[in-house]
PADORO-384190 format. One line per 5 residues: number of its first residue (from 0); for each residue y, x negated, z of N, C-alpha, C, O, CB. Coordinates in nm, 4 decimals. Glycine has a CB too. Example, Ala and Ser with C-alpha at 12.3 -4.5 7.8 and 13.67 -1.06 7.14 Angstrom:
% residues 2
0) -0.5690:-1.3190:0.7800:-0.4500:-1.2300:0.7800:-0.3300:-1.3200:0.7800:-0.3319:-1.4236:0.8465:-0.4473:-1.1308:0.9046 ~ -0.2250:-1.2850:0.7080:-0.1060:-1.3670:0.7140:0.0030:-1.2900:0.7870:0.1138:-1.3409:0.8039:-0.0598:-1.4084:0.5725
***
This chain:
% residues 77
0) -0.1172:-0.0890:0.0027:0.0076:0.0043:-0.0070:0.1230:-0.0877:0.0001:0.1274:-0.1851:0.0752:0.0174:0.1186:0.1133 ~ 0.2233:-0.0492:-0.0880:0.3437:-0.1399:-0.0983:0.4620:-0.0805:0.0036:0.5584:-0.1521:0.0305:0.3985:-0.1449:-0.2633 ~ 0.4519:0.0326:0.0500:0.5599:0.0930:0.1342:0.6120:-0.0053:0.2266:0.5401:-0.0607:0.3098:0.5123:0.2132:0.2123 ~ 0.7372:-0.0282:0.2136:0.8212:-0.1163:0.3182:0.8353:-0.2590:0.2630:0.9097:-0.3403:0.3179:0.7459:-0.1249:0.4701 ~ 0.7634:-0.2884:0.1540:0.7824:-0.4287:0.0880:0.8994:-0.4318:0.0081:0.9362:-0.3323:-0.0544:0.6657:-0.4705:-0.0016
5) 0.9624:-0.5437:0.0061:1.0862:-0.5729:-0.0789:1.0502:-0.6740:-0.1961:0.9697:-0.7666:-0.1859:1.2061:-0.6373:0.0152 ~ 1.1195:-0.6422:-0.3028:1.0898:-0.7351:-0.4210:1.2303:-0.7653:-0.4859:1.3172:-0.6785:-0.4943:0.9827:-0.6634:-0.5344 ~ 1.2448:-0.8805:-0.5263:1.3595:-0.9218:-0.6148:1.3142:-0.9294:-0.7485:1.2176:-0.9965:-0.7845:1.4210:-1.0538:-0.5769 ~ 1.3969:-0.8482:-0.8334:1.3615:-0.8577:-0.9832:1.3967:-0.9814:-1.0573:1.5126:-1.0231:-1.0584:1.4262:-0.7501:-1.0557 ~ 1.2963:-1.0428:-1.1212:1.3229:-1.1471:-1.2022:1.3726:-1.1200:-1.3476:1.4364:-1.2016:-1.4141:1.2099:-1.2201:-1.2039
10) 1.3400:-1.0104:-1.3838:1.3894:-0.9499:-1.5178:1.4376:-0.8030:-1.4983:1.3989:-0.7297:-1.4073:1.2699:-0.9517:-1.6299 ~ 1.5231:-0.7709:-1.5910:1.5613:-0.6328:-1.5913:1.4383:-0.5430:-1.6154:1.3429:-0.5781:-1.6849:1.6686:-0.6084:-1.6974 ~ 1.4483:-0.4243:-1.5522:1.3269:-0.3351:-1.5525:1.3702:-0.1819:-1.5509:1.4625:-0.1348:-1.4846:1.2335:-0.3682:-1.4226 ~ 1.2827:-0.1116:-1.6397:1.3115:0.0376:-1.6394:1.2569:0.1119:-1.5190:1.1492:0.0868:-1.4649:1.2529:0.1025:-1.7643 ~ 1.3480:0.2115:-1.4810:1.2912:0.2985:-1.3736:1.3415:0.4494:-1.4133:1.4240:0.4718:-1.5019:1.3464:0.2479:-1.2157
15) 1.2861:0.5358:-1.3434:1.3158:0.6823:-1.3660:1.3943:0.7415:-1.2505:1.3559:0.7364:-1.1337:1.1839:0.7638:-1.3846 ~ 1.5139:0.8016:-1.2938:1.6058:0.8595:-1.1981:1.6104:1.0062:-1.2214:1.5906:1.0525:-1.3337:1.7452:0.7980:-1.2082 ~ 1.6363:1.0809:-1.1170:1.6536:1.2300:-1.1309:1.8110:1.2469:-1.1220:1.8760:1.2430:-1.0175:1.5692:1.3192:-1.0083 ~ 1.8621:1.2667:-1.2527:2.0004:1.2868:-1.2672:2.0273:1.4340:-1.2998:1.9844:1.4784:-1.4063:2.0559:1.1945:-1.3733 ~ 2.0938:1.5111:-1.2174:2.1398:1.6420:-1.2404:2.0044:1.7265:-1.2748:2.0089:1.8061:-1.3687:2.2541:1.6433:-1.3606
20) 1.8907:1.7110:-1.2040:1.7783:1.7832:-1.2190:1.6835:1.7331:-1.3281:1.5743:1.7867:-1.3472:1.8161:1.9145:-1.2413 ~ 1.7282:1.6282:-1.3998:1.6650:1.5690:-1.5294:1.6164:1.4321:-1.4948:1.6811:1.3509:-1.4287:1.7707:1.5600:-1.6554 ~ 1.4977:1.4129:-1.5444:1.4605:1.2683:-1.5277:1.5134:1.1734:-1.6441:1.4996:1.2029:-1.7628:1.3034:1.2576:-1.5205 ~ 1.5706:1.0659:-1.6032:1.6279:0.9792:-1.6978:1.5885:0.8388:-1.6793:1.5696:0.7953:-1.5657:1.7685:0.9904:-1.6946 ~ 1.5745:0.7633:-1.7862:1.5321:0.6218:-1.7747:1.6740:0.5473:-1.7423:1.7779:0.5697:-1.8043:1.4531:0.5642:-1.9209
25) 1.6622:0.4698:-1.6519:1.7779:0.3757:-1.5962:1.7231:0.2253:-1.6103:1.6024:0.2019:-1.6048:1.8166:0.4119:-1.4255 ~ 1.8110:0.1338:-1.6273:1.7736:0.0063:-1.6175:1.8143:-0.0631:-1.4912:1.9323:-0.0561:-1.4569:1.8203:-0.0583:-1.7255 ~ 1.7305:-0.1274:-1.4208:1.7706:-0.2054:-1.2983:1.7873:-0.3522:-1.3353:1.6953:-0.4084:-1.3947:1.6626:-0.1910:-1.1819 ~ 1.8946:-0.4152:-1.3053:1.9276:-0.5500:-1.3304:1.8442:-0.6460:-1.2679:1.7869:-0.6227:-1.1615:2.0545:-0.5748:-1.2944 ~ 1.8339:-0.7659:-1.3371:1.7779:-0.8873:-1.2781:1.8462:-0.9204:-1.1603:1.9690:-0.9123:-1.1591:1.7811:-1.0002:-1.3673
30) 1.7809:-0.9585:-1.0560:1.8385:-1.0077:-0.9323:1.8503:-0.8980:-0.8233:1.8830:-0.9249:-0.7077:1.9752:-1.0669:-0.9612 ~ 1.8213:-0.7702:-0.8677:1.8388:-0.6627:-0.7732:1.7238:-0.6552:-0.6727:1.6092:-0.6635:-0.7168:1.8521:-0.5320:-0.8468 ~ 1.7435:-0.6407:-0.5451:1.6538:-0.6440:-0.4504:1.6078:-0.4910:-0.4243:1.6936:-0.4051:-0.4037:1.7127:-0.7169:-0.3297 ~ 1.4895:-0.4639:-0.4257:1.4468:-0.3208:-0.4052:1.3503:-0.3188:-0.2939:1.2753:-0.4134:-0.2701:1.3820:-0.2568:-0.5338 ~ 1.3537:-0.2075:-0.2252:1.2581:-0.1772:-0.1049:1.1603:-0.0562:-0.1511:1.2034:0.0480:-0.2006:1.3497:-0.1311:0.0384
35) 1.0369:-0.0806:-0.1307:0.9450:0.0252:-0.1799:0.9546:0.1360:-0.0791:0.9446:0.1052:0.0396:0.7938:-0.0259:-0.1973 ~ 0.9732:0.2643:-0.1137:0.9851:0.3769:-0.0317:0.8383:0.4336:-0.0053:0.8072:0.4647:0.1096:1.0810:0.4822:-0.0996 ~ 0.7551:0.4463:-0.1020:0.6243:0.4968:-0.1012:0.5393:0.4737:-0.2259:0.5934:0.4406:-0.3315:0.6325:0.6335:-0.0759 ~ 0.4178:0.4891:-0.2168:0.3414:0.4775:-0.3415:0.2583:0.3503:-0.3728:0.2679:0.2472:-0.3061:0.4335:0.4932:-0.4464 ~ 0.1915:0.3626:-0.4593:0.1417:0.4571:-0.5416:0.0492:0.5505:-0.4705:-0.0355:0.5113:-0.3903:0.0795:0.3952:-0.6506
40) 0.0688:0.6766:-0.5033:0.0029:0.7790:-0.4197:-0.1026:0.8581:-0.4946:-0.2113:0.8865:-0.4443:0.1058:0.8745:-0.3644 ~ -0.0632:0.8942:-0.6245:-0.1395:1.0020:-0.6866:-0.2258:0.9438:-0.8216:-0.2728:1.0221:-0.9041:-0.0304:1.1236:-0.7290 ~ -0.2390:0.8091:-0.8322:-0.3115:0.7527:-0.9403:-0.2300:0.7356:-1.0540:-0.2893:0.6953:-1.1541:-0.4233:0.8292:-0.9741 ~ -0.1047:0.7570:-1.0640:-0.0217:0.7468:-1.1799:0.0523:0.6039:-1.1962:0.1221:0.5698:-1.2917:0.0809:0.8604:-1.1721 ~ 0.0215:0.5293:-1.0829:0.0747:0.3916:-1.0903:0.2304:0.3855:-1.0625:0.2962:0.2836:-1.0837:0.0433:0.3320:-1.2325
45) 0.2816:0.4989:-1.0151:0.4264:0.4892:-0.9884:0.4518:0.4667:-0.8409:0.3725:0.5055:-0.7551:0.4997:0.6164:-1.0355 ~ 0.5713:0.3991:-0.8120:0.6128:0.3807:-0.6761:0.7491:0.4409:-0.6713:0.8092:0.4670:-0.7755:0.6108:0.2309:-0.6306 ~ 0.8045:0.4659:-0.5420:0.9361:0.5058:-0.5372:1.0034:0.3979:-0.4651:0.9507:0.3539:-0.3629:0.9546:0.6404:-0.4750 ~ 1.1181:0.3489:-0.5089:1.2014:0.2500:-0.4468:1.3424:0.2820:-0.4246:1.4053:0.3581:-0.4981:1.1970:0.1364:-0.5204 ~ 1.3945:0.2192:-0.3153:1.5436:0.2348:-0.2881:1.6254:0.1463:-0.3787:1.6052:0.0250:-0.3846:1.5782:0.1999:-0.1395
50) 1.7209:0.2101:-0.4514:1.8071:0.1379:-0.5409:1.9422:0.2145:-0.5433:1.9489:0.3354:-0.5657:1.7421:0.1247:-0.6858 ~ 2.0528:0.1324:-0.5178:2.1774:0.1646:-0.5210:2.1947:0.3092:-0.4386:2.2453:0.4052:-0.4967:2.2207:0.1649:-0.6691 ~ 2.1513:0.3187:-0.3042:2.1726:0.4292:-0.2227:2.0903:0.5392:-0.2732:2.1147:0.6487:-0.2225:2.3140:0.4653:-0.2158 ~ 1.9932:0.5340:-0.3668:1.9113:0.6628:-0.3921:1.7697:0.5943:-0.4220:1.7523:0.4726:-0.4276:1.9740:0.7663:-0.5292 ~ 1.6764:0.6872:-0.4395:1.5405:0.6620:-0.4700:1.4936:0.6896:-0.6185:1.5060:0.8013:-0.6686:1.4620:0.7420:-0.3783
55) 1.4402:0.5841:-0.6850:1.4031:0.6074:-0.8213:1.2548:0.5672:-0.8219:1.2033:0.5123:-0.7245:1.4941:0.5247:-0.9271 ~ 1.1923:0.5944:-0.9270:1.0480:0.5691:-0.9489:1.0332:0.4626:-1.0604:1.1049:0.4571:-1.1603:0.9712:0.7041:-0.9885 ~ 0.9336:0.3808:-1.0315:0.9013:0.2826:-1.1301:0.7515:0.2408:-1.1175:0.6862:0.2594:-1.0149:0.9951:0.1611:-1.1150 ~ 0.6997:0.1789:-1.2383:0.5594:0.1580:-1.2390:0.5330:0.0323:-1.1418:0.6086:-0.0648:-1.1401:0.5064:0.1345:-1.3914 ~ 0.4224:0.0432:-1.0639:0.3865:-0.0647:-0.9649:0.3713:-0.1838:-1.0440:0.4173:-0.2902:-1.0024:0.2560:-0.0363:-0.8814
60) 0.3058:-0.1753:-1.1640:0.2772:-0.3119:-1.2360:0.4093:-0.3654:-1.2755:0.4137:-0.4882:-1.2839:0.1805:-0.2986:-1.3697 ~ 0.5151:-0.3021:-1.3009:0.6324:-0.3605:-1.3451:0.7018:-0.4216:-1.2251:0.7631:-0.5262:-1.2462:0.7180:-0.2607:-1.4170 ~ 0.7015:-0.3734:-1.1059:0.7339:-0.4307:-0.9783:0.6596:-0.5557:-0.9650:0.7235:-0.6565:-0.9346:0.7039:-0.3378:-0.8645 ~ 0.5346:-0.5634:-0.9834:0.4434:-0.6791:-0.9523:0.4813:-0.8014:-1.0499:0.4974:-0.9177:-1.0131:0.2832:-0.6338:-0.9724 ~ 0.4918:-0.7554:-1.1742:0.5032:-0.8586:-1.2868:0.6430:-0.9081:-1.2985:0.6677:-1.0249:-1.3288:0.4596:-0.7994:-1.4253
65) 0.7379:-0.8152:-1.2735:0.8779:-0.8533:-1.2945:0.9525:-0.8885:-1.1662:1.0699:-0.9256:-1.1685:0.9498:-0.7421:-1.3636 ~ 0.8827:-0.8763:-1.0565:0.9555:-0.9054:-0.9341:0.8831:-1.0056:-0.8493:0.7667:-1.0383:-0.8721:0.9790:-0.7802:-0.8556 ~ 0.9520:-1.0512:-0.7551:0.8855:-1.1527:-0.6593:0.9116:-1.0779:-0.5221:1.0201:-1.0313:-0.4871:0.9565:-1.3184:-0.6655 ~ 0.7831:-1.0743:-0.4445:0.7951:-1.0149:-0.3225:0.8784:-1.1071:-0.2124:0.8657:-1.2288:-0.1988:0.6531:-0.9829:-0.2774 ~ 0.9555:-1.0311:-0.1467:1.0356:-1.1067:-0.0369:0.9653:-1.0969:0.0868:0.9426:-0.9853:0.1336:1.1798:-1.0522:-0.0150
70) 0.9299:-1.1962:0.1426:0.8541:-1.1965:0.2617:0.9336:-1.2174:0.3921:0.8873:-1.1907:0.5030:0.7539:-1.2981:0.2495 ~ 1.0601:-1.2686:0.3697:1.1721:-1.2692:0.4685:1.2208:-1.1499:0.4887:1.3018:-1.1145:0.4030:1.2781:-1.3489:0.4357 ~ 1.1958:-1.0636:0.5863:1.2364:-0.9164:0.5951:1.3854:-0.9151:0.6452:1.4447:-0.8077:0.6546:1.1360:-0.8292:0.7006 ~ 1.4445:-1.0308:0.6765:1.5814:-1.0321:0.6993:1.6757:-1.0283:0.5793:1.7971:-1.0201:0.5980:1.6079:-1.1431:0.7735 ~ 1.6240:-1.0340:0.4577:1.6906:-1.0273:0.3335:1.6802:-0.8855:0.2816:1.6025:-0.8525:0.1921:1.6334:-1.1277:0.2355
75) 1.7728:-0.7949:0.3505:1.7623:-0.6479:0.3037:1.8514:-0.6181:0.2010:1.9574:-0.6798:0.1904:1.7880:-0.5500:0.4108 ~ 1.8158:-0.5212:0.1170:1.9039:-0.4796:0.0010:2.0316:-0.4277:0.0446:2.1143:-0.3897:-0.0383:1.8392:-0.3754:-0.0841
***
């Protein structure tokens, strides 16, 4: 389970945001620190992450391949 772990993105990565009741693709910039809120839960490979004071969804594989886990928990987003 990834919940509570933090990752720093090494490459820009797509995520899904809910904007005005519609799901939209958004790009999260390289260097962004994300904290996993939950997931993956239902077998779709998606995790929910905290980004810019909201929660968006992204593929777990993108987080693992394009990000580096931050083990020093004092480095909060």
